[in-house]
N, CA, C and O atoms as a Tinker XYZ file with bonds, in Angstrom:
   360  protein
     1  N      0.360000  -84.026000  -47.252000    73     2
     2  CA     1.663000  -84.665000  -47.291000    64     1     3
     3  C      1.829000  -85.361000  -48.647000    63     2     4     5
     4  O      0.956000  -86.128000  -49.052000    81     3
     5  N      2.936000  -85.104000  -49.351000    73     3     6
     6  CA     3.096000  -85.688000  -50.680000    64     5     7
     7  C      3.326000  -87.195000  -50.606000    63     6     8     9
     8  O      3.856000  -87.724000  -49.629000    81     7
     9  N      2.912000  -87.854000  -51.663000    73     7    10
    10  CA     3.081000  -89.298000  -51.763000    64     9    11
    11  C      4.546000  -89.607000  -52.091000    63    10    12    13
    12  O      5.130000  -88.990000  -52.981000    81    11
    13  N      5.126000  -90.555000  -51.375000    73    11    14
    14  CA     6.514000  -90.961000  -51.604000    64    13    15
    15  C      6.507000  -92.430000  -52.006000    63    14    16    17
    16  O      5.965000  -93.277000  -51.295000    81    15
    17  N      7.107000  -92.720000  -53.139000    73    15    18
    18  CA     7.167000  -94.103000  -53.593000    64    17    19
    19  C      8.195000  -94.867000  -52.777000    63    18    20    21
    20  O      9.036000  -94.277000  -52.098000    81    19
    21  N      8.112000  -96.190000  -52.855000    73    19    22
    22  CA     9.085000  -97.033000  -52.146000    64    21    23
    23  C     10.501000  -96.760000  -52.627000    63    22    24    25
    24  O     11.449000  -96.775000  -51.841000    81    23
    25  N     10.636000  -96.512000  -53.909000    73    23    26
    26  CA    11.970000  -96.235000  -54.461000    64    25    27
    27  C     12.522000  -94.937000  -53.883000    63    26    28    29
    28  O     13.702000  -94.870000  -53.539000    81    27
    29  N     11.698000  -93.915000  -53.772000    73    27    30
    30  CA    12.134000  -92.646000  -53.184000    64    29    31
    31  C     12.502000  -92.832000  -51.715000    63    30    32    33
    32  O     13.507000  -92.297000  -51.246000    81    31
    33  N     11.685000  -93.592000  -50.995000    73    31    34
    34  CA    11.948000  -93.837000  -49.576000    64    33    35
    35  C     13.268000  -94.577000  -49.391000    63    34    36    37
    36  O     14.079000  -94.219000  -48.537000    81    35
    37  N     13.473000  -95.614000  -50.202000    73    35    38
    38  CA    14.720000  -96.390000  -50.112000    64    37    39
    39  C     15.913000  -95.496000  -50.460000    63    38    40    41
    40  O     16.957000  -95.570000  -49.812000    81    39
    41  N     15.756000  -94.654000  -51.482000    73    39    42
    42  CA    16.835000  -93.738000  -51.866000    64    41    43
    43  C     17.192000  -92.778000  -50.746000    63    42    44    45
    44  O     18.365000  -92.519000  -50.476000    81    43
    45  N     16.160000  -92.257000  -50.102000    73    43    46
    46  CA    16.417000  -91.347000  -48.980000    64    45    47
    47  C     17.121000  -92.060000  -47.836000    63    46    48    49
    48  O     18.066000  -91.524000  -47.256000    81    47
    49  N     16.668000  -93.262000  -47.509000    73    47    50
    50  CA    17.289000  -94.031000  -46.421000    64    49    51
    51  C     18.742000  -94.342000  -46.742000    63    50    52    53
    52  O     19.616000  -94.215000  -45.884000    81    51
    53  N     18.997000  -94.749000  -47.984000    73    51    54
    54  CA    20.381000  -95.045000  -48.381000    64    53    55
    55  C     21.247000  -93.790000  -48.326000    63    54    56    57
    56  O     22.415000  -93.844000  -47.938000    81    55
    57  N     20.662000  -92.662000  -48.717000    73    55    58
    58  CA    21.400000  -91.393000  -48.650000    64    57    59
    59  C     21.738000  -91.020000  -47.222000    63    58    60    61
    60  O     22.842000  -90.555000  -46.938000    81    59
    61  N     20.788000  -91.224000  -46.324000    73    59    62
    62  CA    21.051000  -90.932000  -44.913000    64    61    63
    63  C     22.131000  -91.841000  -44.356000    63    62    64    65
    64  O     23.024000  -91.386000  -43.642000    81    63
    65  N     22.052000  -93.121000  -44.679000    73    63    66
    66  CA    23.047000  -94.084000  -44.193000    64    65    67
    67  C     24.424000  -93.733000  -44.735000    63    66    68    69
    68  O     25.412000  -93.753000  -44.002000    81    67
    69  N     24.484000  -93.411000  -46.027000    73    67    70
    70  CA    25.768000  -93.046000  -46.636000    64    69    71
    71  C     26.333000  -91.786000  -45.981000    63    70    72    73
    72  O     27.533000  -91.699000  -45.718000    81    71
    73  N     25.465000  -90.816000  -45.721000    73    71    74
    74  CA    25.917000  -89.581000  -45.076000    64    73    75
    75  C     26.449000  -89.834000  -43.677000    63    74    76    77
    76  O     27.441000  -89.234000  -43.263000    81    75
    77  N     25.784000  -90.727000  -42.948000    73    75    78
    78  CA    26.254000  -91.059000  -41.603000    64    77    79
    79  C     27.610000  -91.749000  -41.650000    63    78    80    81
    80  O     28.491000  -91.451000  -40.845000    81    79
    81  N     27.776000  -92.666000  -42.587000    73    79    82
    82  CA    29.052000  -93.377000  -42.715000    64    81    83
    83  C     30.178000  -92.423000  -43.089000    63    82    84    85
    84  O     31.281000  -92.520000  -42.553000    81    83
    85  N     29.902000  -91.503000  -44.007000    73    83    86
    86  CA    30.924000  -90.529000  -44.390000    64    85    87
    87  C     31.297000  -89.648000  -43.199000    63    86    88    89
    88  O     32.470000  -89.332000  -42.994000    81    87
    89  N     30.298000  -89.256000  -42.420000    73    87    90
    90  CA    30.559000  -88.453000  -41.224000    64    89    91
    91  C     31.395000  -89.202000  -40.211000    63    90    92    93
    92  O     32.312000  -88.639000  -39.613000    81    91
    93  N     31.081000  -90.465000  -40.020000    73    91    94
    94  CA    31.864000  -91.284000  -39.080000    64    93    95
    95  C     33.309000  -91.422000  -39.552000    63    94    96    97
    96  O     34.244000  -91.308000  -38.760000    81    95
    97  N     33.481000  -91.669000  -40.856000    73    95    98
    98  CA    34.837000  -91.828000  -41.395000    64    97    99
    99  C     35.636000  -90.539000  -41.224000    63    98   100   101
   100  O     36.802000  -90.583000  -40.832000    81    99
   101  N     35.028000  -89.400000  -41.512000    73    99   102
   102  CA    35.720000  -88.122000  -41.329000    64   101   103
   103  C     36.069000  -87.908000  -39.861000    63   102   104   105
   104  O     37.151000  -87.416000  -39.539000    81   103
   105  N     35.155000  -88.276000  -38.977000    73   103   106
   106  CA    35.409000  -88.143000  -37.547000    64   105   107
   107  C     36.569000  -89.017000  -37.097000    63   106   108   109
   108  O     37.401000  -88.589000  -36.297000    81   107
   109  N     36.624000  -90.240000  -37.610000    73   107   110
   110  CA    37.737000  -91.138000  -37.258000    64   109   111
   111  C     39.067000  -90.573000  -37.748000    63   110   112   113
   112  O     40.062000  -90.577000  -37.023000    81   111
   113  N     39.072000  -90.084000  -38.995000    73   111   114
   114  CA    40.297000  -89.512000  -39.553000    64   113   115
   115  C     40.757000  -88.299000  -38.744000    63   114   116   117
   116  O     41.947000  -88.144000  -38.471000    81   115
   117  N     39.817000  -87.451000  -38.366000    73   115   118
   118  CA    40.159000  -86.267000  -37.574000    64   117   119
   119  C     40.692000  -86.668000  -36.207000    63   118   120   121
   120  O     41.645000  -86.074000  -35.704000    81   119
   121  N     40.070000  -87.680000  -35.610000    73   119   122
   122  CA    40.545000  -88.163000  -34.316000    64   121   123
   123  C     41.953000  -88.733000  -34.406000    63   122   124   125
   124  O     42.780000  -88.486000  -33.528000    81   123
   125  N     42.231000  -89.490000  -35.454000    73   123   126
   126  CA    43.580000  -90.031000  -35.653000    64   125   127
   127  C     44.594000  -88.911000  -35.837000    63   126   128   129
   128  O     45.690000  -88.954000  -35.279000    81   127
   129  N     44.217000  -87.908000  -36.623000    73   127   130
   130  CA    45.129000  -86.782000  -36.875000    64   129   131
   131  C     45.423000  -86.026000  -35.591000    63   130   132   133
   132  O     46.572000  -85.672000  -35.327000    81   131
   133  N     44.394000  -85.775000  -34.791000    73   131   134
   134  CA    44.594000  -85.072000  -33.524000    64   133   135
   135  C     45.450000  -85.890000  -32.561000    63   134   136   137
   136  O     46.303000  -85.343000  -31.862000    81   135
   137  N     45.220000  -87.195000  -32.527000    73   135   138
   138  CA    46.019000  -88.059000  -31.651000    64   137   139
   139  C     47.478000  -88.098000  -32.075000    63   138   140   141
   140  O     48.377000  -88.052000  -31.235000    81   139
   141  N     47.713000  -88.181000  -33.382000    73   139   142
   142  CA    49.088000  -88.193000  -33.893000    64   141   143
   143  C     49.783000  -86.877000  -33.588000    63   142   144   145
   144  O     50.957000  -86.864000  -33.216000    81   143
   145  N     49.068000  -85.773000  -33.742000    73   143   146
   146  CA    49.632000  -84.454000  -33.438000    64   145   147
   147  C     50.015000  -84.365000  -31.970000    63   146   148   149
   148  O     51.103000  -83.895000  -31.638000    81   147
   149  N     49.128000  -84.813000  -31.087000    73   147   150
   150  CA    49.394000  -84.761000  -29.648000    64   149   151
   151  C     50.599000  -85.620000  -29.294000    63   150   152   153
   152  O     51.431000  -85.213000  -28.483000    81   151
   153  N     50.702000  -86.796000  -29.885000    73   151   154
   154  CA    51.833000  -87.682000  -29.613000    64   153   155
   155  C     53.147000  -87.044000  -30.050000    63   154   156   157
   156  O     54.125000  -87.060000  -29.303000    81   155
   157  N     53.173000  -86.486000  -31.252000    73   155   158
   158  CA    54.405000  -85.858000  -31.739000    64   157   159
   159  C     54.803000  -84.666000  -30.877000    63   158   160   161
   160  O     55.985000  -84.477000  -30.588000    81   159
   161  N     53.831000  -83.865000  -30.467000    73   159   162
   162  CA    54.147000  -82.727000  -29.591000    64   161   163
   163  C     54.723000  -83.195000  -28.259000    63   162   164   165
   164  O     55.660000  -82.582000  -27.748000    81   163
   165  N     54.183000  -84.264000  -27.691000    73   163   166
   166  CA    54.734000  -84.801000  -26.436000    64   165   167
   167  C     56.161000  -85.282000  -26.631000    63   166   168   169
   168  O     57.022000  -85.047000  -25.783000    81   167
   169  N     56.412000  -85.953000  -27.742000    73   167   170
   170  CA    57.760000  -86.455000  -28.011000    64   169   171
   171  C     58.744000  -85.307000  -28.211000    63   170   172   173
   172  O     59.867000  -85.347000  -27.709000    81   171
   173  N     58.318000  -84.290000  -28.943000    73   171   174
   174  CA    59.193000  -83.137000  -29.185000    64   173   175
   175  C     59.501000  -82.432000  -27.877000    63   174   176   177
   176  O     60.653000  -82.084000  -27.619000    81   175
   177  N     58.492000  -82.217000  -27.049000    73   175   178
   178  CA    58.699000  -81.544000  -25.754000    64   177   179
   179  C     59.615000  -82.362000  -24.847000    63   178   180   181
   180  O     60.472000  -81.803000  -24.163000    81   179
   181  N     59.441000  -83.656000  -24.840000    73   179   182
   182  CA    60.284000  -84.498000  -23.977000    64   181   183
   183  C     61.733000  -84.480000  -24.451000    63   182   184   185
   184  O     62.660000  -84.485000  -23.641000    81   183
   185  N     61.917000  -84.460000  -25.753000    73   183   186
   186  CA    63.265000  -84.534000  -26.289000    64   185   187
   187  C     63.992000  -83.195000  -26.284000    63   186   188   189
   188  O     65.184000  -83.128000  -25.987000    81   187
   189  N     63.252000  -82.108000  -26.621000    73   187   190
   190  CA    63.919000  -80.815000  -26.766000    64   189   191
   191  C     63.339000  -79.713000  -25.887000    63   190   192   193
   192  O     63.715000  -78.550000  -26.036000    81   191
   193  N     62.449000  -80.048000  -24.990000    73   191   194
   194  CA    61.881000  -79.031000  -24.103000    64   193   195
   195  C     60.669000  -78.359000  -24.706000    63   194   196   197
   196  O     59.979000  -78.933000  -25.549000    81   195
   197  N     60.418000  -77.157000  -24.275000    73   195   198
   198  CA    59.232000  -76.412000  -24.739000    64   197   199
   199  C     59.207000  -76.280000  -26.251000    63   198   200   201
   200  O     60.243000  -76.245000  -26.915000    81   199
   201  N     57.994000  -76.209000  -26.771000    73   199   202
   202  CA    57.845000  -75.995000  -28.202000    64   201   203
   203  C     57.300000  -74.599000  -28.454000    63   202   204   205
   204  O     56.600000  -74.026000  -27.618000    81   203
   205  N     57.627000  -74.075000  -29.596000    73   203   206
   206  CA    57.119000  -72.768000  -29.984000    64   205   207
   207  C     55.678000  -72.926000  -30.468000    63   206   208   209
   208  O     55.307000  -73.957000  -31.028000    81   207
   209  N     54.895000  -71.909000  -30.248000    73   207   210
   210  CA    53.498000  -71.930000  -30.686000    64   209   211
   211  C     53.421000  -72.143000  -32.191000    63   210   212   213
   212  O     52.533000  -72.840000  -32.683000    81   211
   213  N     54.343000  -71.548000  -32.910000    73   211   214
   214  CA    54.370000  -71.682000  -34.369000    64   213   215
   215  C     54.505000  -73.149000  -34.781000    63   214   216   217
   216  O     53.852000  -73.592000  -35.726000    81   215
   217  N     55.347000  -73.897000  -34.078000    73   215   218
   218  CA    55.522000  -75.317000  -34.369000    64   217   219
   219  C     54.228000  -76.081000  -34.094000    63   218   220   221
   220  O     53.834000  -76.938000  -34.884000    81   219
   221  N     53.578000  -75.780000  -32.994000    73   219   222
   222  CA    52.327000  -76.450000  -32.648000    64   221   223
   223  C     51.264000  -76.184000  -33.708000    63   222   224   225
   224  O     50.557000  -77.102000  -34.124000    81   223
   225  N     51.148000  -74.939000  -34.144000    73   223   226
   226  CA    50.167000  -74.578000  -35.172000    64   225   227
   227  C     50.491000  -75.304000  -36.472000    63   226   228   229
   228  O     49.598000  -75.793000  -37.165000    81   227
   229  N     51.756000  -75.366000  -36.785000    73   227   230
   230  CA    52.173000  -76.031000  -38.031000    64   229   231
   231  C     51.815000  -77.511000  -38.002000    63   230   232   233
   232  O     51.323000  -78.051000  -38.994000    81   231
   233  N     52.058000  -78.169000  -36.874000    73   231   234
   234  CA    51.711000  -79.585000  -36.772000    64   233   235
   235  C     50.205000  -79.792000  -36.866000    63   234   236   237
   236  O     49.744000  -80.760000  -37.471000    81   235
   237  N     49.447000  -78.890000  -36.274000    73   235   238
   238  CA    47.992000  -79.028000  -36.291000    64   237   239
   239  C     47.413000  -78.857000  -37.684000    63   238   240   241
   240  O     46.292000  -79.299000  -37.937000    81   239
   241  N     48.137000  -78.235000  -38.582000    73   239   242
   242  CA    47.666000  -78.034000  -39.949000    64   241   243
   243  C     48.081000  -79.162000  -40.883000    63   242   244   245
   244  O     47.612000  -79.224000  -42.019000    81   243
   245  N     48.949000  -80.053000  -40.425000    73   243   246
   246  CA    49.455000  -81.124000  -41.277000    64   245   247
   247  C     48.412000  -82.220000  -41.455000    63   246   248   249
   248  O     47.546000  -82.421000  -40.604000    81   247
   249  N     48.513000  -82.920000  -42.576000    73   247   250
   250  CA    47.632000  -84.049000  -42.834000    64   249   251
   251  C     48.098000  -85.244000  -42.006000    63   250   252   253
   252  O     49.210000  -85.257000  -41.479000    81   251
   253  N     47.237000  -86.233000  -41.904000    73   251   254
   254  CA    47.596000  -87.448000  -41.173000    64   253   255
   255  C     48.816000  -88.109000  -41.808000    63   254   256   257
   256  O     49.695000  -88.602000  -41.100000    81   255
   257  N     48.871000  -88.122000  -43.119000    73   255   258
   258  CA    50.003000  -88.740000  -43.814000    64   257   259
   259  C     51.305000  -88.006000  -43.504000    63   258   260   261
   260  O     52.341000  -88.640000  -43.299000    81   259
   261  N     51.258000  -86.683000  -43.468000    73   259   262
   262  CA    52.460000  -85.901000  -43.147000    64   261   263
   263  C     52.884000  -86.156000  -41.705000    63   262   264   265
   264  O     54.074000  -86.288000  -41.420000    81   263
   265  N     51.919000  -86.225000  -40.802000    73   263   266
   266  CA    52.246000  -86.481000  -39.396000    64   265   267
   267  C     52.881000  -87.854000  -39.216000    63   266   268   269
   268  O     53.827000  -88.008000  -38.443000    81   267
   269  N     52.361000  -88.852000  -39.929000    73   267   270
   270  CA    52.942000  -90.192000  -39.846000    64   269   271
   271  C     54.363000  -90.209000  -40.395000    63   270   272   273
   272  O     55.243000  -90.857000  -39.829000    81   271
   273  N     54.588000  -89.495000  -41.501000    73   271   274
   274  CA    55.936000  -89.406000  -42.074000    64   273   275
   275  C     56.884000  -88.716000  -41.099000    63   274   276   277
   276  O     58.036000  -89.126000  -40.956000    81   275
   277  N     56.405000  -87.673000  -40.430000    73   275   278
   278  CA    57.229000  -86.982000  -39.438000    64   277   279
   279  C     57.544000  -87.908000  -38.272000    63   278   280   281
   280  O     58.670000  -87.919000  -37.777000    81   279
   281  N     56.573000  -88.673000  -37.836000    73   279   282
   282  CA    56.814000  -89.618000  -36.746000    64   281   283
   283  C     57.923000  -90.603000  -37.086000    63   282   284   285
   284  O     58.764000  -90.915000  -36.242000    81   283
   285  N     57.924000  -91.090000  -38.319000    73   283   286
   286  CA    58.993000  -91.997000  -38.754000    64   285   287
   287  C     60.333000  -91.269000  -38.829000    63   286   288   289
   288  O     61.356000  -91.786000  -38.381000    81   287
   289  N     60.317000  -90.075000  -39.396000    73   287   290
   290  CA    61.564000  -89.309000  -39.578000    64   289   291
   291  C     62.171000  -88.916000  -38.236000    63   290   292   293
   292  O     63.393000  -88.851000  -38.105000    81   291
   293  N     61.325000  -88.652000  -37.235000    73   291   294
   294  CA    61.838000  -88.206000  -35.931000    64   293   295
   295  C     62.737000  -89.244000  -35.269000    63   294   296   297
   296  O     63.549000  -88.904000  -34.408000    81   295
   297  N     62.599000  -90.493000  -35.662000    73   295   298
   298  CA    63.460000  -91.530000  -35.098000    64   297   299
   299  C     64.926000  -91.288000  -35.438000    63   298   300   301
   300  O     65.819000  -91.743000  -34.723000    81   299
   301  N     65.167000  -90.577000  -36.524000    73   299   302
   302  CA    66.537000  -90.314000  -36.967000    64   301   303
   303  C     67.052000  -88.939000  -36.566000    63   302   304   305
   304  O     68.237000  -88.657000  -36.745000    81   303
   305  N     66.193000  -88.075000  -36.028000    73   303   306
   306  CA    66.615000  -86.721000  -35.664000    64   305   307
   307  C     67.496000  -86.755000  -34.428000    63   306   308   309
   308  O     67.213000  -87.472000  -33.469000    81   307
   309  N     68.568000  -85.972000  -34.459000    73   307   310
   310  CA    69.449000  -85.853000  -33.304000    64   309   311
   311  C     69.295000  -84.487000  -32.627000    63   310   312   313
   312  O     69.488000  -84.357000  -31.419000    81   311
   313  N     68.948000  -83.484000  -33.417000    73   311   314
   314  CA    68.841000  -82.124000  -32.897000    64   313   315
   315  C     67.535000  -81.493000  -33.367000    63   314   316   317
   316  O     66.905000  -81.962000  -34.315000    81   315
   317  N     67.148000  -80.429000  -32.688000    73   315   318
   318  CA    65.945000  -79.706000  -33.066000    64   317   319
   319  C     66.061000  -79.150000  -34.484000    63   318   320   321
   320  O     65.057000  -79.009000  -35.183000    81   319
   321  N     67.267000  -78.840000  -34.902000    73   319   322
   322  CA    67.463000  -78.328000  -36.263000    64   321   323
   323  C     67.091000  -79.386000  -37.312000    63   322   324   325
   324  O     66.666000  -79.038000  -38.414000    81   323
   325  N     67.247000  -80.666000  -36.980000    73   323   326
   326  CA    66.818000  -81.730000  -37.899000    64   325   327
   327  C     65.313000  -81.652000  -38.126000    63   326   328   329
   328  O     64.840000  -81.798000  -39.253000    81   327
   329  N     64.574000  -81.424000  -37.068000    73   327   330
   330  CA    63.127000  -81.267000  -37.162000    64   329   331
   331  C     62.766000  -80.045000  -38.001000    63   330   332   333
   332  O     61.900000  -80.113000  -38.874000    81   331
   333  N     63.436000  -78.935000  -37.729000    73   331   334
   334  CA    63.154000  -77.697000  -38.461000    64   333   335
   335  C     63.477000  -77.866000  -39.947000    63   334   336   337
   336  O     62.745000  -77.370000  -40.804000    81   335
   337  N     64.561000  -78.558000  -40.246000    73   335   338
   338  CA    64.959000  -78.813000  -41.633000    64   337   339
   339  C     63.898000  -79.672000  -42.326000    63   338   340   341
   340  O     63.520000  -79.406000  -43.467000    81   339
   341  N     63.423000  -80.708000  -41.621000    73   339   342
   342  CA    62.406000  -81.587000  -42.192000    64   341   343
   343  C     61.130000  -80.792000  -42.471000    63   342   344   345
   344  O     60.522000  -80.940000  -43.531000    81   343
   345  N     60.734000  -79.961000  -41.529000    73   343   346
   346  CA    59.504000  -79.177000  -41.683000    64   345   347
   347  C     59.602000  -78.172000  -42.829000    63   346   348   349
   348  O     58.595000  -77.843000  -43.455000    81   347
   349  N     60.812000  -77.685000  -43.105000    73   347   350
   350  CA    60.957000  -76.728000  -44.212000    64   349   351
   351  C     60.724000  -77.389000  -45.552000    63   350   352   353
   352  O     60.438000  -76.707000  -46.537000    81   351
   353  N     60.841000  -78.708000  -45.609000    73   351   354
   354  CA    60.604000  -79.435000  -46.844000    64   353   355
   355  C     59.163000  -79.861000  -47.044000    63   354   356   357
   356  O     58.823000  -80.434000  -48.079000    81   355
   357  N     58.309000  -79.588000  -46.062000    73   355   358
   358  CA    56.888000  -79.990000  -46.161000    64   357   359
   359  C     56.074000  -78.874000  -46.731000    63   358   360
   360  O     54.862000  -79.015000  -46.893000    81   359
């Protein structure tokens, strides 16, 4: 077994900790994005009925920032065409 200095050991431990934190942060971001997508789909279905698969796929590909912007914009939408118009600009 090769000799590992204290500096190497500390570096490895810090690398592992940093990797775990980055993984947790990515997991949190993904969870937020999925939750925002689910919320918007529920709101769209309640307001305009069934959604097209294409719309669902499109929402699932959006970033968290885009989903949040859509959530704000939806407050002003009156018709499904408003949503479609907004999505064409993304």
